[in-house]
N, C-alpha and C positions, 0 to 999 in steps of 0.2 A: 628480341624489340623492346624496347622501355615503354611503363606504362606512362599514360599523361598524369600530372601530378593532380589534376582533381579527382581522377578514379582513384588514385592510389589514398588519396583523403578522405575519400566519401570511404572506401574500404577500410581506412585504418577506423573512423568515428564508428561506421557499422557493429566491426569488430567490439569494441569498447562496448557499447549501448547493450551485447551481447552478453558478454561478461557481465554487467553490471544488472543486466536481469537475471540472470542466470544466478547472481550472489541474492537475490529476492528470494525465488525459489527456495534454494540452500535455506534460506532464514527461516519460509515455511516448513520446510521439514524439519529443523530441528528445534522450532515451537513446536511441532506436532510431541516427537520427541523428547522434549523439555517438561511438556503436560504431563504425558502418560507414561512416562519411564518411573518407576520407583522409586531409583537413584536418587534423582531431584529432591526427595522428600526430606531429607536430611538439614538440619539447621545451620545456617552458616556462622553462626558464633555461640557462645556457651550461654548468654543472655536469649535467645532464642528471639531474636526482634524478628527475624527473617525465614524461609527455608530458600534453599537451593532456586527451586522451582519457582519460585517471587520474584529474587532476584535475576535471575536469565533472562523472565519476563520482562523485569521493570527496565534492566539496563544493559546486560548486554546484547541482547538480540535487536531490542528495537536501533539500539546506537549503530550497529552494522547495517540493519536495514538504512537508518538517514542518512549516514555517511553514503552510502551506494546512491539513495536516493538524488543526494546534494552533487554528486560526482555526473550522474543521468544527466542534472538539469543542465552542468556546465558543458557537456558535449552539445546537445542540444542547440545552448546560446551560440555554442562554437560555428553553427553552422549559415555561410553566408547568405547576406542578405537578397533577395531577389531584385533585379536591375528595377523593376519599376516601383520598388518597396519604397514608400512613404516614411524616413529614417527615423524624424523628429515622432510621427505618432507610434512607431514599432518602440523608438526608446520609453515613451509615455508608457506604452503597454507592458513591457518586459517591466518597468520600476513599478508596475503597480502588480505585476503577477509577482514578480520578486518577492513584495510586502508580503502580498498573500500569501507563500512558501514558507517565509520566515515567520509568520502569526500560525500555519498552520504545526510546522515545528514544534514551537512551543505548547499550543494545546495539545498534540501528543505526546510530548512530555509529560504536561501536568493529567492525562488522562490516564498514562501507564502507572504515575506514581501513585495518583491515587488510587486506584483498582487495584493495584497487584495488594498493597498495604492493606486497605480493605478488606477484599477478597481472603487472605490469611489471617485476619483476627474475623472476619465471619466464621470461617471454616475450622475454628480453634477453639473459639468462645462464644460462640451466639449458636446453640442449635436449633433444632424445629422447635419452633413454638413462642423462643425468647423473647418478648415483647418489652424488655427493659429499654427505659431511655436509650441507653449506650449503645445497645441492638439496633435498634431503631436509627441510630444516627449510621452507624457502620452499614445497615445493609443499604441503606440510601446511597449513600455515598459508592458502596460494591455496585448495585444490582441497575440504578439511574445515572446519578450527576457524572460519574465517572466515564460513561456511554457518552452522554451529552458530550463531554469534553474532547474524548477523546474521536470522536466522529466528526465532530465539526473539524477538528486538525487534520480526521482522515480524507477527507473530503478536499479542503483548501490545497493540501499537498496534490494529491494526483489528478486534479484538476488545474490547479495550476502547472503541473507538468504538461498534461496534453494541449493546454491553449501552449504555453511556451513552443510545443513542437507544431501547433498551426501557423506562430508567428514565426517561426524558423523551418519552413518545409525544405527538406531533400528536393533538391531539382530532379532525382530518379524516383520511380516508386520503388518499395521492395519488392524482390522478385527470386525464385530460387530456393538455393542454401538458406540465403539471409530469411526469405519470408519464413519457411521452414520449422529455423529457429524462433522465431519472434513468436510463433504458433508454438510452439512447444512449449516456449516458458508462459506462454498466457495459459495453455490447459493446467500445468500447475499450477499455477495461482488459482485458476476456477476450480480444481479439485479443493484447494482449499477453501475457497468461499461456499462452495458445493457444502464442504464437511461440516461447516459453520452456521449455515442457513437450513439445512434438509434433517438435522438431528437434534435441533434444537429449537424451543418455543422460539416462530419469528417475533421480530421487535422491530427495532427501529433501522439494525442492520441491513432487513431487507431493504428501505429505502434508499438507505445511503449506495447501496450495489447499486439499486435501479435507477438513480439519480445518475450514477459516474456511468453506466452503461449508456444511456439516453446521450449525455456527452460524446463517450464514444463515437457510437454510432452514427452521431449526427454531423461531428468532424470525419470521420472516415470517409461519410458519402460525399465528404463538401470537397474535399482535400486527396482521395486516394489512400493507397496503401502508404502511408506515414508507418515509420517504426511502430512509435508508440500509441498510436491510434490502430495499427493492429495489436499488438500487445493486450491494451486493454479492452478492445471489443472483445476478444477473445477469450481473456478470463471472466469478466463479468458475463458477457452475455450466455459464457458455458454455465457459469454459476446459477444465472437465474433461469437461465433453460432445465437445467438438469434438476434443481429445487422443484420448478415446476413439476416437471415429470413423477419425481420421487412423490412427492405431496399428493399429487392426484392418484397415483395407482395406489398408493398406500391404502 
């Protein structure tokens, strides 16, 4: 018996969502391998302007991630509007969320660029205790300014995706195999969040993750098991709970 067109379309879009979220999970794994592997510490060129680890963290891996985020945004926006939605208001909200997404992409790129270059210069030329004017500038860009810019972009991109999911909700909540796959991808991201928070000095990243978790759970409570809301609530919820337990027990 032939499936209704609407069910087939829903299944197809959910499949694309799973694939694009799996790409994000793969990027998290590759980022860890890139940072921890000694084989990426060689120089990219003879002038030693960057190491491979810095180049991949600044260009290749973020580029894959942001393309996947953009395609995910397009899948969410392709969801049919509810019959009772006010199309004019929805169009305006969509416009502003797209502006927020684009601004977030720019800030993410600027943050990555500033951080990876100054992190390399910091590690190579500014040893412990170096208080020269040049090293003070490099350290500030590496440890502070680049983080502020990056996290501003991170919040805008991820919050825009969640709010677009709220603006274009699916007719049926995620269940069964689809729900399991969303949770699985969320757990993988949550493990990355935990590794970043639990074993490092707590800073701005904790508040960013907490803010995104609050947005995810608030929307999840209001709209039910929408795919991206399940994913984000799982990822950031587990990351926060795991970090709290680790810090408390330690």
